[in-house]
DSSP file (Angstrom, degrees, kcal/mol; ACC not computed):
  #  RESIDUE AA STRUCTURE BP1 BP2  ACC     N-H-->O    O-->H-N    N-H-->O    O-->H-N    TCO  KAPPA ALPHA  PHI   PSI    X-CA   Y-CA   Z-CA
    1    1 A M              0   0    0      0, 0.0     2,-0.3     0, 0.0    95,-0.1   0.000 360.0 360.0 360.0 137.0   18.8  110.9  235.6
    2    2 A N        -     0   0    0      2,-0.1    95,-0.9    27,-0.0     2,-0.4  -0.695 360.0-171.6-136.9  81.1   17.0  108.6  233.3
    3    3 A I  E     -aB  28  96A   0     24,-0.7    26,-2.5    -2,-0.3     2,-0.4  -0.615   5.3-177.6 -86.0 131.6   19.5  108.0  230.4
    4    4 A Q  E     -aB  29  95A   0     91,-2.6    91,-3.2    -2,-0.4     2,-0.6  -0.995  12.1-157.3-127.6 132.8   18.3  106.1  227.4
    5    5 A I  E     -aB  30  94A   0     24,-3.3    26,-3.1    -2,-0.4     2,-0.5  -0.940   7.4-157.5-112.5 112.4   20.5  105.2  224.4
    6    6 A Y  E     +aB  31  93A   0     87,-3.1    87,-1.8    -2,-0.6     2,-0.3  -0.787  25.5 158.7 -91.9 125.0   18.7  104.6  221.2
    7    7 A A  E     -a   32   0A   0     24,-2.2    26,-2.6    -2,-0.5    27,-0.3  -0.990  37.2-164.6-143.8 148.6   20.6  102.4  218.8
    8    8 A S  S    S+     0   0    0      1,-0.4     2,-0.3    -2,-0.3    -1,-0.1   0.654  84.4   2.8-101.6 -28.6   19.9  100.2  215.8
    9    9 A K  S    S-     0   0    0     24,-0.0     2,-1.0    25,-0.0    -1,-0.4  -0.991  82.5 -94.2-155.5 159.1   23.3   98.5  215.8
   10   10 A K        +     0   0    0     -2,-0.3    -3,-0.0    -3,-0.1    81,-0.0  -0.653  56.3 158.1 -75.7 105.9   26.4   98.4  217.8
   11   11 A N     >  -     0   0    0     -2,-1.0     4,-2.1     1,-0.0     3,-0.5  -0.754  58.0 -93.5-120.3 174.8   28.7  100.8  216.1
   12   12 A P  H  > S+     0   0    0      0, 0.0     4,-1.7     0, 0.0     5,-0.1   0.824 124.6  52.3 -62.1 -31.5   31.8  102.6  217.6
   13   13 A D  H  > S+     0   0    0      2,-0.2     4,-2.0     1,-0.2     5,-0.1   0.858 108.9  49.3 -74.4 -33.0   29.7  105.7  218.6
   14   14 A V  H  > S+     0   0    0     -3,-0.5     4,-2.3     2,-0.2     5,-0.2   0.884 111.8  49.1 -67.5 -40.3   27.1  103.5  220.4
   15   15 A L  H  X S+     0   0    0     -4,-2.1     4,-2.5     2,-0.2    -2,-0.2   0.871 109.1  53.3 -68.6 -35.4   30.0  101.7  222.3
   16   16 A K  H  X S+     0   0    0     -4,-1.7     4,-2.9    -5,-0.2    -2,-0.2   0.942 109.9  48.6 -63.8 -47.5   31.5  105.2  223.2
   17   17 A A  H  X S+     0   0    0     -4,-2.0     4,-1.7     1,-0.2    -2,-0.2   0.917 113.6  45.1 -60.1 -46.0   28.2  106.3  224.7
   18   18 A E  H  X S+     0   0    0     -4,-2.3     4,-2.6     1,-0.2    -1,-0.2   0.919 114.2  49.5 -66.3 -41.7   27.7  103.1  226.7
   19   19 A R  H  X S+     0   0    0     -4,-2.5     4,-3.0     1,-0.2     5,-0.2   0.918 105.9  56.7 -66.4 -40.4   31.3  103.2  227.9
   20   20 A F  H  X S+     0   0    0     -4,-2.9     4,-0.9     1,-0.2    -1,-0.2   0.906 113.9  38.7 -55.9 -43.1   31.0  106.8  228.9
   21   21 A F  H  <>S+     0   0    0     -4,-1.7     5,-2.7     2,-0.2     4,-0.4   0.900 114.9  52.4 -76.1 -37.8   28.1  106.1  231.2
   22   22 A K  H ><5S+     0   0    0     -4,-2.6     3,-2.2     1,-0.2    -2,-0.2   0.960 106.4  54.4 -60.6 -46.1   29.4  102.8  232.5
   23   23 A E  H 3<5S+     0   0    0     -4,-3.0    -1,-0.2     1,-0.3    -2,-0.2   0.824 112.8  43.8 -58.0 -31.6   32.8  104.4  233.5
   24   24 A R  T 3<5S-     0   0    0     -4,-0.9    -1,-0.3    -3,-0.3    -2,-0.2   0.335 113.2-118.8 -93.5   2.6   30.9  107.0  235.5
   25   25 A R  T < 5 +     0   0    0     -3,-2.2    -3,-0.2    -4,-0.4    -2,-0.1   0.822  61.2 151.0  58.0  35.9   28.5  104.4  237.1
   26   26 A I      < -     0   0    0     -5,-2.7    -1,-0.2    -6,-0.1    -2,-0.1  -0.853  44.7-130.6 -96.6 121.4   25.4  106.1  235.5
   27   27 A P        +     0   0    0      0, 0.0   -24,-0.7     0, 0.0     2,-0.3  -0.438  35.0 171.8 -69.1 144.2   22.7  103.6  234.9
   28   28 A F  E     -a    3   0A   0     -2,-0.1     2,-0.5   -26,-0.1   -24,-0.2  -0.973  27.6-131.4-148.6 162.7   21.3  103.7  231.4
   29   29 A Q  E     -a    4   0A   0    -26,-2.5   -24,-3.3    -2,-0.3     2,-0.6  -0.959  15.2-142.8-119.3 134.6   18.9  101.8  229.3
   30   30 A T  E     -a    5   0A   0     -2,-0.5     2,-0.7   -26,-0.2   -24,-0.2  -0.842  11.9-155.9 -95.3 125.5   19.7  100.7  225.7
   31   31 A V  E     -a    6   0A   0    -26,-3.1   -24,-2.2    -2,-0.6     2,-0.7  -0.904   8.3-145.6-104.8 113.0   16.7  100.9  223.4
   32   32 A D  E >>  -a    7   0A   0     -2,-0.7     4,-2.6   -26,-0.2     3,-1.6  -0.707   1.0-155.2 -83.7 116.6   17.1   98.6  220.5
   33   33 A L  T 34 S+     0   0    0    -26,-2.6   -25,-0.2    -2,-0.7    -1,-0.2   0.647  91.5  66.5 -66.1 -18.6   15.4  100.3  217.5
   34   34 A K  T 34 S+     0   0    0    -27,-0.3    -1,-0.3     1,-0.1     3,-0.1   0.746 117.0  24.9 -76.6 -23.0   14.9   96.8  215.9
   35   35 A K  T <4 S+     0   0    0     -3,-1.6     2,-0.5     1,-0.2    -2,-0.2   0.725 126.1  42.6-110.4 -31.7   12.4   95.9  218.7
   36   36 A H     <  -     0   0    0     -4,-2.6    -1,-0.2    50,-0.0    -2,-0.0  -0.873  69.2-157.7-125.7 102.5   11.1   99.2  220.0
   37   37 A R        -     0   0    0     -2,-0.5     2,-0.1    -3,-0.1    46,-0.1  -0.543  23.3-118.4 -76.3 138.6   10.1  101.9  217.5
   38   38 A P        -     0   0    0      0, 0.0    -1,-0.1     0, 0.0     2,-0.1  -0.428  30.5-119.0 -71.9 151.9   10.0  105.4  218.7
   39   39 A G     >  -     0   0    0     -2,-0.1     4,-2.2     1,-0.1     5,-0.2  -0.244  28.4 -96.6 -83.7 176.0    6.7  107.2  218.6
   40   40 A E  H  > S+     0   0    0      1,-0.2     4,-2.1     2,-0.2     5,-0.2   0.879 124.2  48.3 -62.9 -41.8    5.8  110.3  216.7
   41   41 A R  H  > S+     0   0    0      2,-0.2     4,-2.1     1,-0.2    -1,-0.2   0.874 111.0  51.9 -71.5 -33.9    6.4  112.7  219.7
   42   42 A E  H  > S+     0   0    0      2,-0.2     4,-2.8     1,-0.2    -2,-0.2   0.949 110.2  48.7 -66.2 -46.0    9.8  111.0  220.4
   43   43 A L  H  X S+     0   0    0     -4,-2.2     4,-2.6     1,-0.2    -2,-0.2   0.888 110.4  50.6 -57.1 -41.2   10.8  111.6  216.8
   44   44 A Q  H  X S+     0   0    0     -4,-2.1     4,-2.2     2,-0.2    -1,-0.2   0.919 109.1  50.9 -64.5 -42.2    9.8  115.1  216.9
   45   45 A L  H  X S+     0   0    0     -4,-2.1     4,-1.9     2,-0.2    -2,-0.2   0.915 112.4  47.9 -56.5 -46.7   11.8  115.6  220.1
   46   46 A F  H  X S+     0   0    0     -4,-2.8     4,-2.1     1,-0.2    -2,-0.2   0.914 110.4  50.9 -66.3 -40.4   14.8  114.1  218.3
   47   47 A A  H  X S+     0   0    0     -4,-2.6     4,-1.2     1,-0.2     5,-0.4   0.863 108.4  52.6 -65.6 -36.2   14.3  116.2  215.3
   48   48 A K  H  < S+     0   0    0     -4,-2.2    -1,-0.2     2,-0.2    -2,-0.2   0.887 111.6  45.8 -59.6 -45.8   14.2  119.3  217.5
   49   49 A A  H  < S+     0   0    0     -4,-1.9    -2,-0.2     1,-0.2    -1,-0.2   0.854 114.2  47.8 -66.1 -39.5   17.4  118.4  219.1
   50   50 A A  H  < S-     0   0    0     -4,-2.1    -1,-0.2    -5,-0.1    -2,-0.2   0.654 112.1-118.5 -80.8 -17.2   19.1  117.6  215.8
   51   51 A G  S  < S+     0   0    0     -4,-1.2     2,-0.3    -5,-0.2    -3,-0.2   0.085  85.6  15.8 101.3 -25.4   17.9  120.8  214.2
   52   52 A S  S    S-     0   0    0     -5,-0.4     3,-0.5    -6,-0.2     4,-0.4  -0.946  76.3-111.6-170.5 159.3   15.9  119.0  211.6
   53   53 A A  S >  S+     0   0    0     -2,-0.3     3,-1.5     1,-0.2     4,-0.3   0.847 114.5  63.4 -68.6 -31.0   14.5  115.7  210.8
   54   54 A A  G >  S+     0   0    0      1,-0.3     3,-1.4     2,-0.2    -1,-0.2   0.825  93.8  62.2 -60.2 -33.2   16.9  115.3  207.9
   55   55 A A  G 3  S+     0   0    0     -3,-0.5    -1,-0.3     1,-0.2    -2,-0.2   0.687  97.0  61.6 -69.6 -18.1   19.8  115.4  210.4
   56   56 A L  G <  S+     0   0    0     -3,-1.5    34,-2.5    -4,-0.4     2,-0.4   0.573  81.2 101.2 -80.4 -10.0   18.4  112.2  212.0
   57   57 A V  B <  S-D   89   0B   0     -3,-1.4     2,-0.6    -4,-0.3    32,-0.2  -0.645  74.4-130.1 -84.7 131.6   18.8  110.2  208.9
   58   58 A D        +     0   0    0     30,-3.4    -2,-0.1    -2,-0.4    -1,-0.1  -0.666  33.5 167.4 -72.1 113.4   21.7  107.8  208.8
   59   59 A R        +     0   0    0     -2,-0.6     2,-0.5     6,-0.1    -1,-0.1   0.137  36.8 113.2-112.3  19.4   23.5  108.5  205.4
   60   60 A T        +     0   0    0      4,-0.1     4,-0.4     3,-0.0    -2,-0.0  -0.801  68.8  11.3 -98.7 129.9   26.7  106.6  206.1
   61   61 A G  S  > S-     0   0    0     -2,-0.5     4,-1.8     3,-0.1     3,-0.2   0.184  87.1 -85.3  89.8 156.7   27.3  103.4  203.9
   62   62 A M  H  > S+     0   0    0      1,-0.2     4,-1.2     2,-0.2    -1,-0.1   0.922 123.5  56.8 -65.3 -41.9   25.7  102.0  200.8
   63   63 A K  H  4 S+     0   0    0      1,-0.2     4,-0.4     2,-0.2     3,-0.3   0.892 107.3  47.7 -60.2 -35.1   23.0  100.2  202.7
   64   64 A A  H >4 S+     0   0    0     -4,-0.4     3,-1.4     1,-0.2     6,-0.3   0.905 108.8  55.1 -69.3 -38.4   21.8  103.4  204.4
   65   65 A L  H 3< S+     0   0    0     -4,-1.8    -1,-0.2     1,-0.3    -2,-0.2   0.661  96.1  68.3 -72.3 -13.5   21.8  105.2  201.0
   66   66 A E  T 3< S+     0   0    0     -4,-1.2    -1,-0.3    -3,-0.3    -2,-0.2   0.710  80.7  92.3 -72.3 -20.2   19.5  102.5  199.6
   67   67 A R  S X  S-     0   0    0     -3,-1.4     3,-1.2    -4,-0.4     4,-0.3  -0.533  79.6-133.3 -78.9 142.5   16.7  103.6  201.8
   68   68 A P  G >  S+     0   0    0      0, 0.0     3,-1.9     0, 0.0     4,-0.2   0.839 102.2  66.2 -63.2 -29.5   14.3  106.1  200.3
   69   69 A V  G >  S+     0   0    0      1,-0.3     3,-1.2     2,-0.2   -12,-0.1   0.753  87.0  69.4 -67.3 -21.2   14.4  108.4  203.4
   70   70 A A  G <  S+     0   0    0     -3,-1.2    -1,-0.3    -6,-0.3    -5,-0.1   0.662 104.1  43.4 -68.5 -14.1   18.1  109.1  202.7
   71   71 A H  G <  S+     0   0    0     -3,-1.9    -1,-0.2    -4,-0.3     2,-0.2   0.232  92.7 103.1-115.2  12.0   17.1  111.1  199.7
   72   72 A M    <   +     0   0    0     -3,-1.2     3,-0.0    -4,-0.2    -3,-0.0  -0.572  38.9 179.8 -90.0 155.7   14.1  113.0  201.1
   73   73 A S        +     0   0    0     -2,-0.2     2,-0.5   -20,-0.0   -19,-0.2   0.520  51.0  98.8-131.1 -10.5   14.1  116.7  202.2
   74   74 A T     >  -     0   0    0      1,-0.2     4,-2.4   -21,-0.1     5,-0.2  -0.673  65.4-142.6 -81.3 128.7   10.6  117.4  203.4
   75   75 A E  H  > S+     0   0    0     -2,-0.5     4,-2.5     1,-0.2     5,-0.2   0.906  97.7  48.1 -60.3 -47.2   10.4  117.2  207.2
   76   76 A S  H  > S+     0   0    0      1,-0.2     4,-2.4     2,-0.2    -1,-0.2   0.908 113.4  49.2 -61.6 -41.2    7.0  115.6  207.4
   77   77 A L  H  > S+     0   0    0      2,-0.2     4,-2.6     1,-0.2    -1,-0.2   0.924 111.0  49.8 -62.5 -47.4    7.9  112.9  204.9
   78   78 A I  H  X S+     0   0    0     -4,-2.4     4,-2.4     2,-0.2    -2,-0.2   0.911 110.8  48.6 -59.9 -45.1   11.1  112.2  206.6
   79   79 A L  H  X S+     0   0    0     -4,-2.5     4,-2.0     2,-0.2    -2,-0.2   0.914 111.4  50.6 -60.2 -44.1    9.4  111.8  210.0
   80   80 A D  H  X S+     0   0    0     -4,-2.4     4,-1.4    -5,-0.2    -2,-0.2   0.918 112.1  47.0 -60.9 -43.0    6.7  109.5  208.5
   81   81 A E  H  X S+     0   0    0     -4,-2.6     4,-2.2     1,-0.2    -1,-0.2   0.875 109.7  53.1 -70.6 -33.7    9.3  107.3  206.9
   82   82 A L  H  < S+     0   0    0     -4,-2.4    -1,-0.2     2,-0.2    -2,-0.2   0.811 104.2  57.6 -70.1 -28.3   11.4  107.2  210.2
   83   83 A L  H  < S+     0   0    0     -4,-2.0    -1,-0.2    -5,-0.2    -2,-0.2   0.903 114.1  37.5 -59.9 -41.9    8.3  106.1  211.9
   84   84 A N  H  < S+     0   0    0     -4,-1.4    -2,-0.2     1,-0.2    -1,-0.2   0.732 130.2  30.6 -77.9 -29.2    8.0  103.2  209.6
   85   85 A D    ><  +     0   0    0     -4,-2.2     3,-1.9    -5,-0.1    -1,-0.2  -0.604  61.4 166.0-133.8  75.0   11.8  102.5  209.3
   86   86 A P  G >  S+     0   0    0      0, 0.0     3,-1.5     0, 0.0    -1,-0.1   0.642  70.1  76.4 -67.0 -11.4   13.5  103.5  212.6
   87   87 A L  G 3  S+     0   0    0      1,-0.3   -79,-0.1   -54,-0.1   -53,-0.1   0.667  82.9  68.5 -72.2 -14.4   16.6  101.6  211.6
   88   88 A A  G <  S+     0   0    0     -3,-1.9   -30,-3.4    -7,-0.1    -1,-0.3   0.516  78.0 109.3 -80.5  -5.3   17.4  104.6  209.2
   89   89 A L  B <  S-D   57   0B   0     -3,-1.5   -32,-0.2   -32,-0.2     2,-0.2  -0.458  77.8-114.5 -71.2 144.7   18.0  106.7  212.3
   90   90 A V        -     0   0    0    -34,-2.5    13,-0.1    -2,-0.1    -1,-0.1  -0.530  50.2-101.2 -70.2 141.6   21.6  107.8  213.0
   91   91 A S  S    S+     0   0    0     -2,-0.2   -77,-0.2     1,-0.1   -78,-0.2  -0.975  85.3  35.7-132.2 150.7   22.9  106.3  216.3
   92   92 A P        +     0   0    0      0, 0.0    11,-3.1     0, 0.0     2,-0.5   0.450  56.5 179.0 -89.7 158.4   23.3  106.7  219.1
   93   93 A I  E     -BC   6 102A   0    -87,-1.8   -87,-3.1     9,-0.2     2,-0.5  -0.994  16.5-159.5-111.5 119.2   20.6  109.1  220.1
   94   94 A V  E     -BC   5 101A   0      7,-2.5     7,-2.7    -2,-0.5     2,-0.4  -0.903   8.0-169.4-111.6 124.4   21.0  109.8  223.9
   95   95 A R  E     +BC   4 100A   0    -91,-3.2   -91,-2.6    -2,-0.5     2,-0.3  -0.918  18.9 178.8-120.5 141.6   18.1  111.0  225.8
   96   96 A N  E >  S-BC   3  99A   0      3,-3.2     3,-1.9    -2,-0.4     2,-0.6  -0.779  72.9 -60.7-133.9  87.7   17.9  112.4  229.3
   97   97 A G  T 3  S-     0   0    0    -95,-0.9   -93,-0.0    -2,-0.3    -1,-0.0  -0.615 121.0 -18.1  70.5-117.9   14.3  113.3  230.0
   98   98 A S  T 3  S+     0   0    0     -2,-0.6     2,-0.4    -3,-0.1    -1,-0.3   0.454 119.0  98.1-102.5   2.9   13.5  115.9  227.3
   99   99 A A  E <   -C   96   0A   0     -3,-1.9    -3,-3.2     2,-0.0     2,-0.3  -0.729  54.9-177.7 -86.0 138.1   17.2  116.6  226.6
  100  100 A V  E     -C   95   0A   0     -2,-0.4     2,-0.4    -5,-0.2    -5,-0.2  -0.992  16.9-166.6-140.8 140.3   18.5  114.8  223.6
  101  101 A T  E     -C   94   0A   0     -7,-2.7    -7,-2.5    -2,-0.3     2,-0.6  -0.980  14.2-145.0-123.7 146.4   21.9  114.5  221.9
  102  102 A I  E     -C   93   0A   0     -2,-0.4    -9,-0.2    -9,-0.2     2,-0.1  -0.938  69.3 -14.2-109.6 123.9   22.4  113.0  218.5
  103  103 A G  S    S-     0   0    0    -11,-3.1     2,-0.5    -2,-0.6    -9,-0.2  -0.398 116.3 -22.2  78.9-162.6   25.7  111.1  218.1
  104  104 A V        +     0   0    0    -13,-0.1     2,-0.2    -2,-0.1    -2,-0.1  -0.672  63.6 157.3 -84.1 122.5   28.6  111.3  220.6
  105  105 A N     >  +     0   0    0     -2,-0.5     4,-1.8     1,-0.1     3,-0.4  -0.592   5.2 168.9-146.0  79.0   28.5  114.5  222.7
  106  106 A E  H  > S+     0   0    0      1,-0.2     4,-2.3     2,-0.2     5,-0.2   0.759  75.2  60.7 -71.5 -23.7   30.5  113.8  226.0
  107  107 A A  H  > S+     0   0    0      2,-0.2     4,-1.6     1,-0.2    -1,-0.2   0.905 107.8  43.9 -69.0 -37.6   30.5  117.5  227.0
  108  108 A V  H  > S+     0   0    0     -3,-0.4     4,-2.4     2,-0.2    -2,-0.2   0.937 113.9  51.4 -69.3 -46.2   26.7  117.6  227.1
  109  109 A W  H  X S+     0   0    0     -4,-1.8     4,-2.1     1,-0.2    -2,-0.2   0.899 109.5  50.2 -53.7 -45.1   26.6  114.2  229.0
  110  110 A A  H  X S+     0   0    0     -4,-2.3     4,-2.6     1,-0.2    -1,-0.2   0.871 108.4  52.6 -67.4 -33.1   29.0  115.4  231.5
  111  111 A A  H  X S+     0   0    0     -4,-1.6     4,-2.4     2,-0.2    -2,-0.2   0.897 107.3  52.3 -67.1 -39.9   26.9  118.6  232.0
  112  112 A W  H  X S+     0   0    0     -4,-2.4     4,-2.2     2,-0.2    -2,-0.2   0.933 111.5  46.7 -60.3 -44.4   23.9  116.3  232.6
  113  113 A I  H  X S+     0   0    0     -4,-2.1     4,-2.0     1,-0.2    -2,-0.2   0.923 112.6  49.1 -64.0 -46.8   25.8  114.4  235.3
  114  114 A N  H  X S+     0   0    0     -4,-2.6     4,-1.4     1,-0.2    -1,-0.2   0.871 111.6  49.0 -62.9 -38.6   27.1  117.5  237.0
  115  115 A A  H  X S+     0   0    0     -4,-2.4     4,-1.2     1,-0.2    -1,-0.2   0.897 111.6  49.7 -67.7 -39.6   23.6  119.1  237.1
  116  116 A A  H  < S+     0   0    0     -4,-2.2    -2,-0.2    -5,-0.2    -1,-0.2   0.849 110.6  49.9 -72.9 -27.8   22.2  115.8  238.6
  117  117 A Q  H  < S+     0   0    0     -4,-2.0    -1,-0.2     1,-0.2    -2,-0.2   0.805 110.6  49.5 -79.7 -23.9   24.9  115.7  241.3
  118  118 A K  H  <        0   0    0     -4,-1.4    -1,-0.2     1,-0.2    -2,-0.2   0.740 360.0 360.0 -78.4 -24.1   24.3  119.3  242.3
  119  119 A A     <        0   0    0     -4,-1.2    -1,-0.2    -5,-0.1    -2,-0.1   0.448 360.0 360.0 -76.8 360.0   20.6  118.8  242.6
């Protein structure tokens, strides 16, 4: 297992994800989106997992709604904007290889752990 937690800020959902893996003694890496921008292929992987690029955009709070990407609907424009402004991504995005979850999804994370233990 190679768990990566992509986050732009410490919010309750990011803390839940970190706590979930810490409690199970699963090593993980936190990727700070302020320092490390995801590449185009990563964003496409995230968008596929979310169902659309629009689902990746953080639209909570006034500050998030001030960003132009919060009002876009075209997939390619959203991905281009997220490449330039990764802080507009919803967080956490949790990645295990090519498997990705958007937000808190403990059932999927537990399935990853069970699959890794059986292997």
